[in-house]
C-alpha positions in Angstrom: 0.9 -30.0 12.7 -0.6 -26.6 12.4 -0.3 -24.3 15.4 -4.0 -23.4 15.5 -4.2 -22.9 19.3 -1.2 -20.6 19.2 -2.9 -18.5 16.6 -5.9 -18.2 18.8 -8.3 -19.4 16.1 -10.2 -22.6 16.2 -10.1 -24.9 13.1 -13.8 -25.3 13.1 -14.4 -21.6 13.1 -11.9 -21.1 10.2 -13.4 -23.9 8.2 -16.9 -22.5 8.7 -15.6 -19.1 7.4 -14.0 -20.7 4.4 -17.1 -22.7 3.6 -19.2 -19.5 3.7 -19.3 -16.9 1.0 -15.8 -15.3 1.1 -17.1 -11.9 0.1 -19.6 -11.0 2.9 -22.6 -9.0 1.5 -22.5 -5.5 2.7 -26.1 -5.9 4.1 -24.8 -8.5 6.6 -22.5 -5.9 8.1 -25.1 -3.1 8.4 -24.6 -0.8 11.4 -27.1 1.6 13.1 -29.8 3.2 10.9 -28.8 6.3 9.0 -30.2 8.7 6.5 -29.2 9.6 2.9 -30.5 12.4 0.6 -31.1 11.7 -3.1 -30.9 14.8 -5.3 -32.1 14.5 -8.9 -32.6 18.1 -10.1 -31.8 18.6 -13.8 -31.1 21.8 -15.7 -30.2 20.0 -18.9 -30.9 16.5 -20.3 -33.2 14.5 -18.0 -32.7 10.7 -17.8 -35.9 8.6 -17.8 -34.1 6.2 -15.4 -34.3 8.7 -12.5 -37.6 7.5 -11.0 -36.4 3.9 -11.2 -33.1 4.9 -9.6 -34.9 6.6 -6.7 -37.0 3.6 -6.0 -34.0 1.3 -6.2 -32.2 3.4 -3.6 -35.3 3.3 -1.4 -35.5 -0.5 -1.7 -31.8 -0.8 -0.9 -32.4 1.4 2.2 -35.4 -0.6 3.4 -33.4 -3.8 3.2 -30.1 -2.4 4.6 -30.9 -0.1 7.4 -31.0 3.4 5.9 -33.8 5.8 5.1 -34.0 7.8 1.9 -35.3 11.4 1.3 -35.6 12.2 -2.4 -35.8 15.8 -3.6 -35.3 18.1 -6.5 -35.5 21.2 -4.3 -32.1 22.8 -4.1 -33.2 24.6 -0.9 -32.4 21.2 0.8 -28.8 22.3 0.6 -28.6 24.3 3.8 -26.2 23.6 6.6 -28.9 22.6 9.1 -30.7 20.3 6.6 -27.6 18.6 5.3 -26.5 17.8 8.8 -29.4 15.3 8.9 -27.8 13.0 6.3 -24.7 10.8 6.3 -24.5 11.0 2.5 -26.0 12.9 -0.4 -26.5 11.1 -3.7 -26.5 13.1 -7.0 -28.7 10.8 -9.2 -28.1 11.8 -12.9 -28.3 15.5 -12.1 -27.4 17.8 -15.1 -26.3 21.4 -15.5 -26.2 24.2 -12.9 -28.4 23.0 -10.0 -27.1 24.9 -7.0 -26.7 28.6 -6.3 -23.6 30.0 -4.6 -25.1 29.8 -1.1 -26.1 26.2 -1.6 -22.7 25.3 -3.0 -21.0 26.7 0.0 -23.3 24.7 2.3 -22.6 21.5 0.4 -18.8 22.1 0.2 -18.7 22.6 4.0 -20.8 19.5 4.5 -18.5 17.2 2.6 -15.2 18.8 3.8 -16.6 18.5 7.3 -17.1 14.7 7.1 -20.2 14.2 4.9 -20.4 11.8 2.0 -21.1 12.3 -1.7 -22.1 9.7 -4.2 -22.5 10.6 -7.9 -24.4 8.3 -10.4 -23.9 8.6 -14.2 -24.9 12.2 -15.2 -23.7 13.6 -11.9 -20.5 14.1 -14.0 -22.6 16.3 -16.3 -23.2 18.8 -13.5 -22.0 22.2 -12.2 -19.3 22.8 -14.8 -18.7 26.3 -13.4 -17.9 25.2 -9.9 -14.3 24.1 -9.5 -14.9 22.4 -6.2 -17.5 20.1 -7.7 -15.1 19.1 -10.4 -12.7 17.9 -7.7 -15.6 16.2 -5.8 -17.0 14.2 -8.7 -13.4 13.5 -10.0 -14.0 14.2 -13.7 -16.5 15.9 -15.9 -18.5 14.3 -18.7 -17.2 14.8 -22.3 -19.5 12.9 -24.6 -20.6 9.3 -25.2 -21.3 6.8 -28.0 -24.5 4.9 -28.5 -25.7 2.5 -25.8 -23.9 -0.8 -26.4 -22.3 -3.7 -24.6 -18.8 -3.3 -23.2 -16.5 -5.1 -20.9 -16.0 -3.5 -17.4 -12.7 -4.4 -15.7 -12.6 -4.7 -11.9 -9.4 -2.9 -10.8 -10.0 -3.2 -7.0 -12.3 -5.7 -5.4 -11.4 -4.8 -1.8 -13.9 -2.0 -1.9 -17.4 -2.9 -0.6 -18.9 -1.7 -3.9 -16.9 -4.1 -6.1 -16.1 -7.0 -3.8 -18.8 -9.1 -5.4 -17.5 -8.7 -8.9 -15.1 -10.9 -10.9 -12.2 -9.6 -13.0 -14.6 -8.6 -15.9 -18.2 -7.8 -16.3 -19.9 -7.6 -19.7 -23.0 -5.4 -19.7 -24.9 -2.7 -21.7 -25.0 1.0 -20.8 -24.3 4.4 -22.0 -20.5 4.7 -21.6 -19.3 8.2 -20.7 -16.0 9.6 -21.9 -14.5 12.1 -19.4 -12.6 15.4 -20.0 -9.8 14.3 -17.7 -8.6 11.1 -16.2 -9.2 10.8 -12.5 -6.6 8.1 -11.9 -4.1 10.5 -10.3 -6.5 11.9 -7.7 -8.9 8.9 -7.0 -8.8 5.2 -6.4 -10.1 3.6 -9.7 -12.4 0.7 -8.9 -13.6 -0.1 -12.4 -12.4 0.8 -15.9 -13.7 0.1 -19.4 -11.9 -2.1 -22.0 -12.1 0.3 -24.9 -11.3 -2.5 -27.3 -14.7 -4.2 -26.3 -16.9 -1.4 -27.8 -16.9 1.6 -30.1 -16.6 5.2 -29.2 -14.1 5.3 -26.2 -11.8 8.3 -26.4 -9.6 7.9 -23.4 -6.6 6.2 -25.1 -7.2 2.8 -23.5 -7.1 4.0 -19.8 -10.8 4.6 -19.2 -11.9 4.7 -15.5 -15.7 4.4 -15.0 -16.1 3.9 -11.2 -13.8 5.5 -8.6 -13.6 7.0 -5.0 -11.5 9.4 -3.1 -11.3 11.2 0.3 -12.5 14.8 0.1 -11.5 17.0 3.0 -12.8 15.0 6.0 -15.5 13.4 3.9 -15.8 10.8 1.1 -16.6 10.8 -2.6 -17.8 7.9 -4.7 -18.7 8.1 -8.4 -19.9 5.6 -11.0 -20.6 6.2 -14.7 -22.9 3.2 -14.8 -26.7 3.7 -14.5 -28.0 5.4 -17.6 -30.5 2.7 -18.5 -33.7 1.8 -16.6 -32.6 -1.8 -16.9 -29.4 -1.1 -15.0 -31.4 -0.8 -11.8 -32.7 -4.3 -12.1 -29.3 -5.8 -12.2 -28.3 -7.4 -8.9 -24.6 -6.7 -9.5 -25.3 -3.0 -10.2 -27.5 -2.8 -7.1 -24.7 -4.3 -5.0 -22.3 -1.7 -6.5 -24.7 1.1 -5.5 -25.1 -0.3 -2.0 -21.4 -0.6 -1.4 -20.9 2.9 -2.7 -23.6 4.3 -0.4 -22.2 2.5 2.6 -18.8 3.9 1.9 -20.0 7.5 1.2 -22.1 7.4 4.4 -19.1 6.4 6.4 -20.6 3.0 7.4 -17.7 1.0 6.2 -14.0 1.9 5.7 -12.2 1.5 2.4 -8.9 2.7 1.0 -9.7 5.2 -1.7 -6.4 6.9 -1.9 -5.0 7.1 -5.5 -2.5 4.6 -6.7 0.6 5.6 -8.6 1.9 3.6 -11.5 0.0 1.6 -14.0 -3.5 0.0 -13.9 -3.8 -2.3 -10.9 -6.0 -5.1 -9.7 -6.3 -5.5 -5.9 -7.7 -8.8 -4.5 -8.6 -10.0 -1.0 -6.2 -12.8 -0.1 -9.1 -14.9 1.3 -11.0 -14.7 -2.1 -9.1 -17.7 -3.5 -10.9 -20.0 -5.8 -8.7 -23.0 -5.3 -6.2 -23.8 -2.7 -4.1 -26.3 -0.8 -3.6 -26.2 3.0 -4.6 -22.5 3.6 -7.6 -21.4 5.6 -9.4 -18.1 6.2 -8.3 -16.3 9.4 -9.9 -13.5 11.3 -7.9 -10.4 11.9 -9.5 -7.1 13.0 -6.9 -4.8 11.3 -7.1 -6.7 8.0 -9.1 -5.4 5.0 -12.6 -6.8 5.6 -11.4 -8.3 8.9 -10.0 -11.5 7.3 -6.9 -12.9 5.6 -5.7 -16.1 3.9 -3.8 -17.7 6.8 -2.5 -20.9 8.4 0.1 -20.9 5.6 2.6 -23.7 5.9 5.5 -24.6 3.6 4.2 -25.9 0.3 0.7 -24.4 0.6 -0.8 -22.4 -2.3 -3.8 -20.4 -3.3 -5.3 -19.8 -6.8 -7.3 -16.8 -8.1 -9.3 -17.5 -11.2 -10.5 -13.9 -11.4 -7.0 -12.5 -11.8 -5.1 -13.0 -15.1 -1.4 -13.1 -15.3 -1.2 -11.6 -18.8 0.7 -8.3 -18.8 1.4 -8.4 -15.0 4.4 -6.1 -14.2 4.5 -5.8 -10.4 3.2 -7.6 -7.3 2.6 -6.3 -3.9 1.0 -7.9 -0.8 -0.1 -6.7 2.6 1.2 -9.3 5.0 1.6 -10.1 8.7 3.6 -12.7 10.5 4.5 -13.8 14.1 5.9 -17.0 12.6 8.8 -17.9 10.5 8.1 -15.6 7.6 9.0 -17.0 4.2 8.5 -16.5 0.4 5.6 -15.8 -1.9 6.1 -17.0 -5.5 3.7 -15.5 -8.1 2.9 -18.1 -10.8 0.9 -18.1 -14.0 -1.7 -20.8 -14.9 -1.3 -23.2 -12.0 0.4 -23.9 -8.7 3.4 -25.4 -10.7 3.2 -22.8 -13.5 5.8 -20.3 -14.6 7.2 -18.2 -11.8 6.7 -14.6 -12.6 8.5 -13.3 -9.6 8.9 -13.8 -5.8 9.1 -11.7 -2.7 10.3 -12.4 0.8 7.9 -12.0 3.8 9.5 -11.0 7.1 8.3 -11.6 10.7 6.3 -8.4 11.3 6.1 -8.7 15.0 2.5 -10.0 15.4 -0.3 -11.5 13.3 -2.1 -8.2 13.6 0.8 -6.1 12.4 0.7 -5.6 8.7 3.2 -4.3 6.2 3.5 -4.3 2.4 6.0 -6.2 0.4 6.5 -5.9 -3.3 8.5 -7.0 -6.3 8.8 -6.6 -10.0 7.5 -9.5 -12.1 10.3 -10.3 -14.6 8.8 -13.3 -16.4 5.6 -13.4 -18.5 2.7 -15.9 -18.5 -1.0 -16.3 -19.0 -3.9 -17.8 -17.2 -5.0 -17.3 -13.6 -2.6 -16.1 -10.9 -1.4 -18.6 -8.3 0.5 -17.8 -5.1 2.7 -20.5 -3.7 4.2 -20.3 -0.2 7.5 -21.6 1.2 9.6 -21.2 4.3 10.4 -22.9 7.5 8.2 -25.0 9.8 4.8 -24.0 11.3 2.6 -21.1 10.3 4.7 -18.8 8.1 2.6 -15.6 7.4 -0.8 -14.3 6.5 -1.8 -12.4 3.3 -4.4 -9.7 3.6 -4.6 -8.3 0.1 -2.4 -8.4 -3.0 -2.2 -6.1 -6.0 -1.1 -6.9 -9.5 -0.2 -3.9 -11.8 0.1 -4.0 -15.6 
């Protein structure tokens, strides 16, 4: 019998959470009203999607508790004015758009705790200002014709990408970048260069990323060239999550990863399961885990493919018996790619990371199977597969 009372969570509450949408929309978590500044000055190419982008951000603000000021006046970049806003959005800006005094004010704003969000041609901006290159993460270096490509989700724990599956096929103008931001930013999405023509980044092509900047936050996406982009619900949700992160309204781990390309998944985002339930834990990513794990339980993740998987790590907690996670390919009885022991961490709200190398190969969706002693064994907050 499951020790639900000892865990301090009612079965009915957990079942209700599991039945609800696993990935809670960002709008449902909206905090107090806040303000953002949209800056769209261009000193080079001007995108015809800018007016639509401004209106989209206004609409997102009206529905999600923030107000929007849009300007192309660089005089808005003064210390006193910037202090009004929780985030500044560079919407397809191009060229040299700020003078030295304005640059200093903006640098102090971000380093002091403000937020920056760059959309598309924000990477085609301020090439002579080294700080901006760090802030945006990478500068634009050309693009092929608009075409359909496959976008891979590398991290769906971020509020900007939590609604997305493993891949997303869509049309846009796909930027190449002069440098790869992977070593300095958390890559959230990348392009499959085999799915389109004209990629020049040798198969490792980040397209959306985030990182801390001083005491502030930076978020950039290369999506958003076309007017049609702003009518896509998935893209609008990407923008909303990025805005909320940049504005400091929701926390996310944007530290860079080391090693190969990774996919991070919320444990509670399983698509099939036996025995497990969603559990509430304040310190967990998104406030929830996959929990109530007993010996023999399992969880499947249709959005995560086992092909090419090299390592597995998981953020776990346990005040129970601990146990073992086995990583399988294709099904709950499929090939075991690797396994890792989970210790008692001292409490259900004390998390630590366990990891292992995956020595076998397989294909199909990832399944996690759980084993150990009696009673509740451990919880899984997030897990990461690297390739």
